[in-house]
N, C-alpha and C positions, 0 to 999 in steps of 0.2 A: 459074303455079300456086304458091301459097304453102302450106308444110306447117306444121302446128302440132306442136311437140315439147315441150310442157310447159304449166305454169300461168302465167297472167299475174300481175302484181304485185297487181292488184285481188283476184283469187281467193285469193291467199295471205293478203292482209290481212283479208279477210272470214273466212277459216278461223281466223286468230289471234284475231280479235275474238270469234268464237263460242266458241273454247276458253277464252278469258279469262272470258267470262260464265258458262260452265259451271263453271269452277273456283271462282268467287266463290260461286255458288249452292251448290255442294257443300261449300265451307268453312263457310258459314253454317249449313247443315243439320247438318254434323258437330258444330259447336259447340253447337247446340241439343240434339243427341243426347247429348253428353257431359254437359251441364248437367242434363238430365233423368235420366240414369243416376246422377249424384252426388246429386241430390235424392232419388231412390228409395232410395239407400243410407241416407241419414239417416232417412227416413220408416220404412223397414223396421226399422232398429235401434230407433227410438223405439216402434214397435209391439211389438217383442220386449220392451222394457222395460215397456210397459203390461201385457202378459200376465204377466210375471214379478212385477210389483208386485202385481197382483190375486191371484195365486197365493200370494204371501208373506203378503198381508193375510188371506186365508182361513185360512192355517195359523197365523199368529202374532198376528193382531189388530192389526197396525200395518204401516206402509209403510216401505220401505228408504230410507235417506238416505245418499248418497255424498258429500255436502257437508260440509266441515269449518268453514265460516265462519258467523258469525252473520248475515251479510247474505244468507243463503239460498244464494247462489253468487257467487263472484267468479272472476277469471281463474285463480287458483291452485287452484280446486276442479275444473276441467275435467280429464278424462283422455281420451286420453293427453296428456302435456305437449307444448307446441309445440316442434317441431324444424324445421330448415331444409328438409328434403326434402318432397316432395308427399304421400307416404303416411306415416301415423303407425302405429307398431307398438303393438299391444295386448299389453303384456308382463306383465299380471297373471296369475299362475298360482296358482290356488286348489287346495288349502288352504294351500300354502306361504306365500302373501302375505296370508292373512286378517288378520294383525295390522296390516299396513300399509294394506290396502284392505278393511276389514271390510264396507263397504256393497256394493261390487262383488262380493265373494265371497259375501255373503248373498243377493244378487240372482241371481247365477249367469248373468249376461248378458254376452256379448262378441260382437264382429263375427265372422261366420262364417269368414273366412279369416285373422283375426288382424291385419289391416291396415285402416285406415280413413282417410278424408280429413277426418274431423270429430273434434271433441272433445265429450265428453258429461259431463253431470252430472244427477243426479236427486235431488230433495228430497222426503222423505216427512214427513208431519205428525208432530210431537211436541209435547207441551204447552208446552215452552219455546221453540219456534220463533217467530220474528217472523212477523207476518201478511204473506203475499206480495202482490205487486202484483195488482190486479184482472185484469191481462192473463193471469195464470196461474190464479188461483182466484177464482171469483165469490163463493162462500160459505165463508169461512175458519172458520166454526163447525163445519162437518162435517169429517170426516177427509179429507185430500186428499194428492195427490202431483203433482209435475210433473217433466218431463224436458226438458232443453235440449240441442240439437245445434248446434254452432257451428263453421263451417268455410268454406273458400274453394271456390266452385263453378267458377271459371274462371281461376284463376291470377293475379288481381290482388289488391290488398291489402284490398279491401272484403270483409268477412265476411258470410256469410248465417247467419241464426239460425232454427232450427225448434223449436217448443215444442209439447209434448203434455201434457195434464193429465188428471186423473181425472174431470173434469167435462165433457169434450167428446169427440166421436168423430172429430174431424178435427184435423189438425196445423196450427197457426198458423205462418206463415213471414214473415220480414222480410228484405228485400234479396235475395230469391230470384232476381230477374231483373237481376243486376248489370249 
């Protein structure tokens, strides 16, 4: 009579393969979850900007512009500035910084916890502004605004861009599924 006192090599190999498959599935699912959460962060803040832009327009008859360039926005217009770490600190403190950041202070919008993975800019219509791309505004003769979120969703160098405008009810996104 022969006694069995353990697992065979085949049983152990099957167990290892099953665990490897489960870990790959969990890793892919986790990465999708993280990307979706980061996408939600950008869309939520852009929706906050939309609400604040419309409130500001109802009060003052114009939209807020956080951009300083004639090209509507360039890399130097985005806030917070690019830093090496993954989270960017939102360090604008209004009213103290209203001279340095008049647009953001007038808008009164900031990420809820003071940290973000994205950089933002919003451009509001003014008579001297150049006509924006049709991606942003379809009818430049009407008063308009648009906001852009620019950031890294999954830690590689390819940036995702989210755009919200006064003319649409949904956010446009580019390179979202890096």
